[in-house]
Every structure is written in structure tokens, then in C-alpha cells.
C-alpha positions as CSV (number, residue, x, y, z in Angstrom):
1,M,18.6,11.9,-1.8
2,T,18.4,11.0,-5.4
3,E,14.9,11.2,-6.8
4,I,13.6,8.1,-8.7
5,L,12.2,9.3,-12.0
6,A,9.2,8.0,-13.8
7,P,10.2,5.6,-16.6
8,S,9.5,8.1,-19.3
9,E,11.5,10.9,-17.6
10,Y,14.4,8.6,-16.8
11,A,14.6,7.2,-20.4
12,E,14.7,10.8,-21.8
13,S,17.6,11.6,-19.4
14,L,19.9,8.8,-20.7
15,E,22.6,9.2,-23.3
16,Y,22.4,6.3,-25.8
17,D,25.3,4.7,-27.7
18,A,25.2,6.2,-31.2
19,R,26.7,3.1,-32.7
20,A,23.7,0.9,-31.8
21,D,21.2,0.3,-34.6
22,S,18.8,-2.4,-35.5
23,A,21.0,-3.7,-38.3
24,D,24.0,-4.7,-36.2
25,V,24.6,-6.6,-33.0
26,V,26.3,-4.2,-30.7
27,T,27.6,-4.9,-27.2
28,H,26.2,-1.9,-25.4
29,V,28.0,-1.3,-22.1
30,P,27.2,2.1,-20.5
31,K,30.0,3.6,-18.6
32,R,28.7,3.9,-15.1
33,R,26.2,1.2,-14.2
34,R,25.4,-0.1,-10.8
35,G,28.0,-2.8,-10.8
36,W,30.8,-0.3,-11.8
37,L,29.6,2.2,-9.2
38,V,29.1,-0.2,-6.2
39,R,32.4,-2.1,-6.7
40,R,34.4,1.1,-6.5
41,F,32.5,2.2,-3.4
42,L,33.0,-1.2,-1.8
43,V,36.8,-1.3,-2.6
44,T,37.2,2.1,-1.1
45,A,35.1,1.0,2.0
46,D,37.2,-2.1,2.4
47,I,40.5,-0.2,2.3
48,A,39.2,2.4,4.7
49,G,38.0,-0.2,7.2
50,L,41.3,-2.1,7.0
51,L,43.4,1.0,7.4
52,L,41.3,2.2,10.3
53,A,41.6,-1.2,12.1
54,F,45.4,-1.1,11.5
55,A,45.7,2.4,12.9
56,I,43.7,1.6,16.0
57,A,45.8,-1.6,16.7
58,E,49.0,0.5,16.3
59,L,47.7,3.1,18.7
60,I,46.7,0.6,21.4
61,V,49.8,-1.6,21.1
62,V,52.5,1.0,20.9
63,G,55.7,-0.1,19.1
64,P,56.6,-2.1,16.0
65,G,55.1,-5.4,15.2
66,S,58.5,-7.1,15.1
67,G,61.9,-6.4,16.5
68,R,63.3,-5.0,13.2
69,F,60.6,-2.6,11.8
70,D,59.4,0.8,13.0
71,V,55.8,2.0,12.8
72,L,56.3,3.8,9.5
73,T,57.9,0.8,7.8
74,E,55.1,-1.4,9.2
75,T,52.5,0.9,7.9
76,L,54.0,1.1,4.4
77,A,54.3,-2.7,4.4
78,F,50.6,-3.1,5.3
79,I,49.6,-0.6,2.6
80,A,51.5,-2.7,0.1
81,T,49.4,-5.8,1.0
82,L,46.1,-4.0,0.4
83,P,45.8,-5.1,-3.3
84,G,46.1,-8.7,-2.0
85,W,43.2,-8.0,0.4
86,V,41.1,-6.7,-2.5
87,L,41.9,-9.7,-4.6
88,V,40.9,-12.2,-1.9
89,T,37.7,-10.2,-1.3
90,R,36.9,-10.5,-5.0
91,L,37.6,-14.2,-4.9
92,Y,35.0,-14.4,-2.1
93,G,32.5,-12.8,-4.5
94,L,32.0,-9.8,-2.3
95,Y,32.0,-7.3,-5.1
96,S,29.5,-8.8,-7.5
97,Q,26.3,-9.4,-5.5
98,D,24.9,-5.9,-5.6
99,D,24.7,-6.0,-9.4
100,Q,23.0,-9.4,-9.4
101,R,20.6,-9.1,-6.5
102,T,18.1,-6.3,-6.1
103,N,17.8,-6.5,-2.3
104,H,21.4,-7.4,-1.4
105,T,22.6,-5.7,1.8
106,T,25.7,-5.8,4.0
107,T,23.8,-8.0,6.5
108,D,23.7,-10.8,3.8
109,E,27.5,-11.0,3.6
110,V,28.6,-10.4,7.2
111,A,29.6,-14.1,7.6
112,N,31.7,-14.0,4.4
113,V,33.4,-10.7,5.3
114,F,34.3,-12.2,8.7
115,N,35.6,-15.3,7.0
116,M,37.7,-13.2,4.6
117,V,39.2,-11.0,7.3
118,T,40.0,-14.1,9.4
119,V,41.7,-15.9,6.5
120,C,43.7,-13.0,5.3
121,T,44.8,-11.9,8.8
122,W,46.1,-15.3,9.9
123,L,47.5,-16.1,6.4
124,F,49.6,-13.0,6.8
125,F,50.7,-14.2,10.2
126,A,51.6,-17.6,9.0
127,V,53.5,-16.4,5.9
128,S,55.5,-13.8,7.8
129,W,56.3,-16.2,10.6
130,V,57.4,-19.1,8.3
131,S,59.4,-16.9,6.0
132,G,61.1,-15.1,8.8
133,A,60.4,-11.7,7.2
134,A,58.7,-10.5,10.4
135,H,57.4,-11.7,13.7
136,P,54.1,-9.9,14.2
137,A,53.1,-9.2,17.8
138,V,50.1,-11.5,18.5
139,P,48.2,-8.9,20.7
140,K,48.4,-6.4,17.9
141,L,47.3,-8.9,15.3
142,L,44.4,-10.0,17.5
143,L,43.3,-6.4,17.9
144,F,43.6,-5.7,14.1
145,W,41.5,-8.8,13.4
146,L,38.7,-7.9,15.8
147,F,38.5,-4.3,14.7
148,A,38.7,-5.2,11.0
149,A,35.9,-7.8,11.4
150,A,33.7,-5.0,12.8
151,L,34.9,-1.9,10.8
152,V,34.9,-3.5,7.3
153,P,31.1,-4.3,7.4
154,L,30.4,-0.8,8.8
155,A,32.4,0.8,6.1
156,R,30.6,-1.4,3.5
157,T,27.3,-0.2,4.9
158,T,28.4,3.4,4.5
159,G,29.7,2.7,1.0
160,R,26.4,1.2,-0.1
161,W,24.5,4.1,1.4
162,A,26.6,6.5,-0.6
163,A,26.2,4.5,-3.8
164,R,22.4,4.5,-3.5
165,R,22.5,8.3,-3.6
166,S,23.9,8.2,-7.1
167,Q,21.8,8.2,-10.3
168,A,24.0,5.4,-11.6
169,F,22.6,3.1,-8.9
170,L,19.2,2.9,-10.6
171,Q,18.7,-0.1,-12.9
172,N,16.3,0.3,-15.8
173,T,14.2,-2.9,-15.8
174,V,11.7,-4.6,-18.0
175,I,9.4,-7.5,-17.1
176,V,8.7,-10.1,-19.7
177,G,5.2,-11.2,-18.9
178,A,2.3,-8.9,-17.9
179,G,0.2,-11.5,-16.2
180,D,-0.6,-11.8,-12.5
181,V,3.0,-12.7,-11.4
182,G,4.7,-10.0,-13.6
183,Q,2.4,-7.3,-12.3
184,T,2.8,-8.4,-8.7
185,I,6.6,-8.2,-9.1
186,A,6.2,-4.7,-10.6
187,E,4.1,-3.6,-7.6
188,K,6.6,-4.9,-5.1
189,L,9.5,-3.2,-6.9
190,R,7.7,0.1,-7.1
191,R,6.9,-0.1,-3.3
192,H,10.6,-0.5,-2.6
193,P,12.6,2.4,-4.2
194,E,15.6,1.5,-2.0
195,Y,16.2,-1.4,-4.4
196,G,17.1,1.1,-7.1
197,V,15.1,-0.8,-9.7
198,N,13.3,1.5,-12.1
199,V,10.6,-0.6,-13.9
200,V,10.3,0.8,-17.4
201,G,7.4,-1.4,-18.5
202,F,6.3,-4.8,-19.6
203,V,7.2,-6.9,-22.7
204,D,4.3,-9.2,-23.7
205,R,2.2,-10.2,-26.6
206,E,-1.0,-11.0,-24.7
207,P,-1.0,-9.0,-21.5
208,K,-3.6,-9.1,-18.8
209,E,-5.6,-6.0,-17.9
210,Q,-3.2,-3.8,-16.0
211,R,-3.8,-3.0,-12.4
212,E,-4.5,0.6,-11.4
213,S,-1.7,0.5,-8.8
214,L,0.9,0.2,-11.7
215,G,0.1,3.8,-12.8
216,D,2.1,4.8,-15.9
217,L,3.7,1.4,-16.7
218,T,3.0,0.4,-20.3
219,I,3.5,-2.5,-22.7
220,L,6.7,-1.7,-24.5
221,G,6.2,-4.3,-27.2
222,P,6.1,-8.0,-28.0
223,P,8.8,-10.4,-26.9
224,N,10.4,-10.6,-30.3
225,D,11.3,-6.8,-29.9
226,L,13.0,-7.4,-26.6
227,E,16.5,-6.8,-27.9
228,S,15.7,-3.5,-29.4
229,I,13.7,-2.5,-26.3
230,V,16.7,-3.2,-24.1
231,R,18.9,-0.9,-26.3
232,T,16.3,1.9,-26.6
233,H,15.6,2.1,-22.9
234,D,19.1,1.3,-21.7
235,V,17.8,-1.6,-19.8
236,E,20.1,-3.3,-17.3
237,R,17.8,-6.0,-15.9
238,V,15.3,-8.2,-17.5
239,I,12.9,-10.2,-15.4
240,I,11.2,-13.3,-17.0
241,A,7.9,-13.7,-15.2
242,F,5.7,-16.3,-16.7
243,S,4.9,-14.9,-20.1
244,R,2.6,-16.9,-22.3
245,V,5.3,-17.4,-24.9
246,S,6.6,-21.0,-25.5
247,H,9.5,-22.5,-23.7
248,E,11.6,-22.4,-26.8
249,E,10.8,-18.8,-27.4
250,V,11.8,-17.8,-23.9
251,L,15.2,-19.6,-24.4
252,S,15.6,-17.7,-27.7
253,L,14.9,-14.4,-26.0
254,I,17.4,-15.0,-23.2
255,R,20.1,-16.1,-25.7
256,S,19.4,-13.0,-27.8
257,L,20.6,-10.9,-24.9
258,K,24.0,-12.4,-24.7
259,D,25.6,-9.2,-26.2
260,A,23.3,-6.8,-24.4
261,F,25.2,-6.8,-21.0
262,V,22.0,-7.2,-18.9
263,Q,21.2,-9.1,-15.8
264,V,18.5,-11.7,-16.4
265,D,16.3,-12.8,-13.5
266,I,14.0,-15.8,-14.0
267,V,11.0,-16.3,-11.7
268,S,10.7,-19.9,-10.7
269,R,7.6,-21.8,-11.6
270,Y,7.4,-22.8,-7.9
271,Y,8.3,-19.4,-6.5
272,E,5.9,-20.0,-3.6
273,L,8.1,-22.8,-2.3
274,V,11.6,-21.4,-3.2
275,G,13.1,-19.5,-0.3
276,P,16.5,-18.0,0.7
277,S,17.8,-21.4,1.9
278,T,17.1,-23.1,-1.5
279,G,20.3,-24.4,-3.1
280,I,21.2,-25.3,-6.7
281,S,22.9,-28.6,-7.7
282,T,23.3,-30.3,-11.0
283,V,22.4,-33.7,-12.4
284,E,24.6,-34.4,-15.3
285,G,24.6,-30.7,-16.3
286,I,20.9,-30.1,-15.6
287,P,20.4,-27.5,-12.8
288,V,18.2,-28.7,-10.0
289,L,16.6,-26.6,-7.2
290,C,17.2,-28.2,-3.8
291,L,14.5,-27.5,-1.2
292,P,15.6,-28.3,2.3
293,P,13.2,-30.4,4.6
294,R,10.3,-28.2,5.7
295,A,10.0,-29.8,9.1
296,L,12.4,-29.0,12.0
297,G,14.5,-31.9,13.2
298,S,14.6,-32.9,16.9
299,S,17.9,-31.0,17.6
300,A,16.6,-27.9,15.7
301,K,13.4,-27.9,17.8
302,L,15.4,-28.3,21.0
303,M,17.8,-25.5,20.1
304,K,14.9,-23.2,19.1
305,R,13.1,-23.9,22.4
306,A,16.4,-23.3,24.3
307,L,16.9,-20.0,22.6
308,D,13.3,-19.0,23.3
309,I,13.7,-19.7,27.0
310,V,17.1,-18.0,27.4
311,L,16.3,-14.9,25.3
312,S,12.8,-14.4,26.9
313,L,14.3,-14.7,30.4
314,V,17.0,-12.1,29.5
315,A,14.5,-9.8,27.9
316,L,12.1,-10.0,30.8
317,A,15.0,-9.2,33.3
318,L,16.2,-6.2,31.2
319,L,12.7,-4.9,30.5
320,M,11.4,-5.2,34.1
321,P,11.8,-1.4,34.7
322,V,9.8,-0.7,31.5
323,F,7.1,-3.2,32.6
324,L,6.7,-1.4,36.0
325,V,6.5,2.1,34.4
326,V,3.9,0.9,31.8
327,M,1.9,-0.9,34.4
328,L,1.7,2.2,36.6
329,A,0.9,4.4,33.6
330,I,-2.0,2.1,32.6
331,F,-3.3,2.1,36.1
332,L,-3.3,5.9,36.3
333,D,-4.6,6.4,32.7
334,S,-7.9,4.5,32.8
335,R,-9.8,2.0,34.9
336,G,-9.7,-1.7,34.2
337,P,-7.1,-4.5,34.3
338,I,-3.5,-3.8,33.4
339,L,-3.1,-6.9,31.2
340,F,-5.4,-7.8,28.4
341,R,-6.0,-11.5,27.8
342,Q,-7.5,-12.9,24.6
343,P,-8.0,-16.5,23.3
344,R,-5.7,-17.3,20.3
345,I,-5.1,-20.5,18.3
346,G,-1.7,-22.0,18.9
347,A,0.3,-25.0,17.7
348,G,-1.8,-28.1,16.9
349,G,-5.0,-26.0,17.0
350,K,-4.8,-25.7,20.8
351,T,-6.3,-22.5,22.3
352,F,-4.3,-20.4,24.7
353,E,-4.6,-16.9,26.3
354,I,-2.3,-14.3,24.8
355,F,-1.0,-11.5,27.1
356,K,-0.8,-7.9,26.2
357,F,-0.8,-4.6,28.0
358,R,-4.3,-3.2,27.9
359,T,-4.7,-0.4,25.3
360,M,-8.5,-0.2,25.1
361,I,-11.3,0.7,27.4
362,P,-12.7,-2.3,29.3
363,E,-16.0,-2.4,27.2
364,A,-14.0,-2.7,23.9
365,E,-15.3,-6.2,23.0
366,E,-19.0,-5.2,23.7
367,L,-18.6,-2.2,21.4
368,K,-17.0,-4.2,18.5
369,D,-20.2,-4.4,16.5
370,A,-20.9,-0.7,16.9
371,V,-17.6,0.2,15.3
372,A,-17.5,-2.6,12.7
373,H,-18.4,-0.2,9.9
374,M,-15.1,1.6,10.5
375,S,-13.0,-1.4,9.7
376,L,-10.5,-0.9,6.8
377,H,-11.8,-4.2,5.3
378,A,-15.5,-3.5,5.9
379,D,-16.2,-3.2,2.1
380,G,-13.8,-5.9,1.0
381,D,-12.2,-8.8,2.9
382,D,-14.4,-9.3,6.0
383,R,-12.0,-11.9,7.4
384,M,-9.8,-9.0,8.7
385,F,-10.9,-6.5,11.3
386,K,-8.7,-3.4,11.6
387,I,-9.6,0.2,12.4
388,A,-7.1,3.0,11.7
389,D,-8.2,5.3,14.5
390,D,-10.2,3.0,16.8
391,P,-12.2,5.2,19.3
392,R,-12.0,2.4,21.8
393,V,-8.2,2.8,22.2
394,T,-7.1,4.9,25.2
395,R,-4.7,7.9,25.0
396,L,-1.9,5.8,26.5
397,G,-2.9,2.9,24.3
398,H,-2.1,4.8,21.1
399,V,1.4,5.4,22.4
400,L,1.9,1.7,23.4
401,R,0.6,0.4,20.1
402,K,2.7,2.8,18.0
403,A,5.9,1.6,19.8
404,S,4.6,-2.1,20.0
405,I,5.2,-2.0,23.7
406,D,1.8,-3.6,24.3
407,E,3.2,-6.8,22.8
408,L,6.0,-7.2,25.3
409,P,4.0,-9.4,27.9
410,Q,3.9,-12.1,25.2
411,L,7.4,-12.9,26.5
412,L,5.5,-14.7,29.2
413,N,3.7,-16.8,26.6
414,V,7.1,-17.7,25.1
415,L,8.4,-18.7,28.5
416,R,5.3,-20.9,29.0
417,G,5.9,-22.7,25.7
418,E,2.7,-21.3,24.1
419,M,4.5,-19.1,21.7
420,S,8.0,-18.6,20.2
421,L,10.0,-15.5,19.6
422,V,9.8,-16.1,15.8
423,G,6.8,-17.6,14.1
424,P,3.5,-16.8,12.4
425,R,1.2,-14.4,14.4
426,P,-1.5,-16.3,16.3
427,L,-5.0,-15.8,15.1
428,I,-8.2,-15.3,17.1
429,P,-10.7,-18.2,16.7
430,S,-13.1,-16.2,14.4
431,E,-10.1,-15.7,12.0
432,D,-8.7,-19.2,12.3
433,V,-11.9,-20.9,11.1
434,R,-11.5,-19.1,7.8
435,V,-8.0,-20.4,7.1
436,E,-8.2,-23.4,4.8
437,D,-6.1,-26.0,2.9
438,W,-2.3,-25.3,2.9
439,G,-2.8,-22.3,5.2
440,R,-3.7,-24.7,8.1
441,E,0.0,-25.7,8.1
442,R,0.7,-22.6,10.1
443,L,-0.6,-24.6,13.1
444,S,2.3,-27.0,12.8
445,L,4.5,-24.2,14.3
446,H,4.3,-22.4,17.6
447,P,3.0,-18.9,16.9
448,G,5.5,-16.1,17.3
449,M,5.9,-12.6,18.5
450,T,7.4,-11.4,15.3
451,G,5.4,-12.8,12.4
452,L,7.3,-13.0,9.1
């Protein structure tokens, strides 16, 4: 796997455009950036997935697709249509997202890929039928459609995996603004090397004191040097994160990058409220962020509850053998009840008993004060209580916790309407009393098994 270099090491490994100097405005476009790389991997993946789907359909439905073409002619004709498939895929925007979004994955585009495959398949059927050029066999076409809808996303996943192994996938990035928000973004990007974002440093005139977790990141210069910093460090992405410069200066900075061939990300002033479902519209040319209603409508609540009931019933039925084995193992491993029950705060502030497989000795609650000094938050945030190697946990309990099997009985809480499959984790009363202000809104939802 490609090693992500430190900013200084990575900058030294780059070859710079000798034509670029501070006296001239030069459009600096390195030869093999992430967009160039990923697009070629994705095109190859799409063609491979389509060809494999075509081959499988041909093998299952033996014979030509029409009364006049043999298999070879049919294959050559399909290969001739592949540029059209690539063109339509490009029109769907399926080759440009990886360069723009740091965390884009195949999962984010499954619906669009399915839509593209469906449109192209049945467009081919309609054109060939109406023109009389061929009369494709419907069973073969259906098989191709189904296999293509499954194989193209799988091929794209493989293509992205291969692209991430290349040095060209890394994007040198600078963050304009070294305040709390800018440093938080840097921390998150450094914790996720799979994004392929190599944070070179900050651009700021009045930075805050840098956090220790950011290690070797430095202030590369003031905002008015941004253009030269981008060229010097071969930067591909600039993140504007609440710097203290004026609104007019930020606009000037962004406009100065028009010839630098970089991706510019702007952190919204209301980033706490802006989520994946936020849309963008315009009011006479002015972009407006559109936040959907925060509350669930009646039909959405009914659908969510119906899904909770159906999926929890199915899960309980399928997992019943696992339940029986775990219950027997707990009985044989240590004395005490098989299920652990604990008061938790649910929707509307109502208290309910959460179910778990017991993973501790029966006297665990009585010994809590004796082990409080071992909590990971003992010297910091006393609102949380978590012990890395809790001596109260049984031998089997360690296994159940590591695999999260101890949480499975909460399917009963879901079935009873006390919890949902998806939602914020329910807090114990001693933790709930410390939640204030906007945090109390978590009680407007049913707590979930999954958390965020």
C-alpha cells in the first residue's frame, strides 16, 4: 500500500513546473493528478463490468440476440457501443466526483449507476427495435441489465481501490484559517489517510496556538501569499476555513486561484446544521443552502416504525441460533442472570430498561466506585465513564463486547417501541442530567442501536 508521506517529504518528492515564477501567471496543471488517475481507472472499470455482464448473458442465453447476427457480430456491435456508454456515464457526472469530494465512494453513486445502466440498456433496446437494425432477445437483455447493474459498481469499487494505491491519488492540501475550525478539519483529515488528502499546512495571518495533535503542520504564510504557496507545494486542494481575513479578501483569494487548477472547498458558516441532504438553489443568481425540515412527517415516522418492526423480527428469527448459543455460554461461564437490564433515558425523557447479554460479574455496579480511578476520563471529562480493560468483565464478556454481540438483545427493545434500529445511543440517567441546551433535542427521537 502506498505510504502517505509527511508534508515536507512529499513536497521534496514533487517535480515542479520550471515555467512557473512569481512574475507571470501560469496555469500549472501537473500531468497525473487524482482526477486524471481516477477517471481512467473508472472508465476501465465500467468497460470491464459491461463486457463481463455481456459475456455472462451470452453464455446463459445461447445464440444470437436477433435472427440475423451471430455471437461474434453481436459482440463486435456491443464493443462499438462502449464509447456511447462512457459518454452517457460522463453526462451523469460519474467521473468527476472523486476529484471534488474527499470522501466519495462507490456507495454514494450506486443509484446513479443503476439509473445509467437502466437508461442505456433500454435505450439500446428501443433504438434497435424501432430502427429494425436488430431484434434483441428480451431474456438476454434482462440478464445483461441485471448483471451490469451489479458488476459495474463492483468494478468501480475495485478501480477506486487500485487508484488509492497510487502516489498520484494524494492531494496536497492547504487550509486557509488556523483557528479552531481549520485545526479541527486538519485533525480529521489526518485521522483518515484513506481520503488521500495530504495536509501541507495552514495559511493564516493571525493563527491560533496550534494543537499538539497536528504534529509537524506549520503556517506556510499569510493569505496574500496563497497563490505562490499553491505553486510551490503543488497544492491541488484549498480549504477555506473561517480565517480572520475580511469577506472581500477571501473573495480576492479565491479569484486569484482561477489559473491554479485547484479544488476550492469552503466551510459553511453553519456547518453544524448543513448535512448530506442539504441542497442548493438560487434566488436571482444568489446561491442559497436549503435545509430540509428537521422533524419527521407522519408518513416518515410510520415507515420508520414499520421498518423497525419488520427488520427486528427478521433479525430475531435469523439470529435465534446465535442467541441460544450465547445464552448457554453465559450460563456456563459465570454465575448470574443471562440478560443485563439497565435504566436508560428514551424518547420524551421516558425511562426504559435496555436489554443486553451480561458481560460482567453480578457485583459490577457495587464495584463501580472501586474502579472509577481506571476510567479513561478520570482526569478530564467526568461525564463519561469508560475503562479500557475493565476487571469486572468476564472472559466471555470480552469476546461478546469485541464482536458487539452483547447488544443484540436490544432488538427486543426495538420491537417493543422503546428503541429504533437507527438513532442516538440512549444515555444512563447520570449522563442524561449533564446534557443541556440543544443537546436535549436528542430526546425528540427514539434512541437507536447504531448511534451515528
